[in-house]
GUPA-539728 format. One line per 2 residues: number of its first residue (from 0); for each residue x, y, z of C-alpha. Coordinates in Angstrom, 1 decimal, m for minus. Example, Ala and Ser with C-alpha at 12.3 -4.5 7.8 and 13.67 -1.06 7.14 Angstrom:
0	12.3,m4.5,7.8; 13.7,m1.1,7.1
end
This chain:
0	119.0,80.1,109.7; 116.6,81.6,107.2
2	119.3,83.9,105.8; 121.7,80.9,105.4
4	119.1,78.8,103.7; 118.1,81.6,101.4
6	121.8,82.1,100.5; 122.3,78.5,99.7
8	119.1,78.4,97.5; 120.2,81.5,95.6
10	123.6,80.0,95.0; 122.0,76.8,93.6
12	119.8,79.0,91.5; 122.7,80.9,90.1
14	124.4,77.8,88.9; 123.5,76.5,85.5
16	123.3,72.9,86.7; 119.7,73.4,87.8
18	116.9,72.8,85.3; 114.4,75.5,84.7
20	111.6,74.2,86.9; 114.1,73.5,89.7
22	115.5,77.0,89.5; 112.0,78.5,89.5
24	111.0,76.4,92.6; 114.2,77.4,94.4
26	113.5,81.1,93.7; 110.0,80.9,94.9
28	111.0,79.0,98.1; 113.9,81.4,98.7
30	111.6,84.4,98.3; 109.1,82.9,100.7
32	111.8,82.2,103.3; 113.1,85.7,102.9
34	109.7,87.3,103.3; 109.0,85.1,106.3
36	112.3,86.2,107.9; 111.7,89.9,107.1
38	108.1,90.0,108.2; 108.1,87.7,111.3
40	111.5,88.1,112.8; 112.3,91.7,111.9
42	108.8,93.0,111.2; 109.9,94.8,108.1
44	107.3,96.0,105.6; 106.7,93.8,102.6
46	107.7,96.6,100.3; 111.3,96.6,101.4
48	113.2,95.4,98.2; 116.6,93.9,98.2
50	119.1,94.1,95.4; 119.3,90.3,95.3
52	115.6,90.0,94.5; 115.9,92.7,91.8
54	118.9,91.0,90.3; 117.1,87.6,90.3
56	114.0,89.1,88.8; 116.0,90.6,85.9
58	117.9,87.3,85.5; 114.7,85.2,85.3
60	113.1,87.6,82.8; 116.2,87.4,80.6
62	116.7,83.7,81.0; 113.1,82.8,80.3
64	112.6,85.1,77.3; 116.0,84.5,75.6
66	115.9,80.8,76.4; 118.8,78.4,76.5
68	120.5,79.8,73.4; 122.8,82.1,75.4
70	123.6,79.5,78.1; 124.0,76.4,75.9
72	127.3,74.7,76.3; 129.7,74.5,73.4
74	129.4,71.1,71.8; 132.6,69.0,71.6
76	134.2,69.0,68.2; 132.8,72.4,67.2
78	135.3,74.8,65.8; 135.2,78.3,67.3
80	136.0,81.2,65.0
end
């Protein structure tokens, strides 16, 4: 259940429909659920990284520092050259 919930939250996070605060809240909640699942159910150490967390960390750093300029939708009527 925790893995499915985390996967859904990460999918919502990856879509650009979520606002910044909502995406950040989803990431924190997903990380908390994943840590709870790893620590309690599998008793894995907290230092076990996953590629998904690394990818999301890089994505957040890029998104928050670059801003919405790269992800802004093309305005209607704008000529692309």
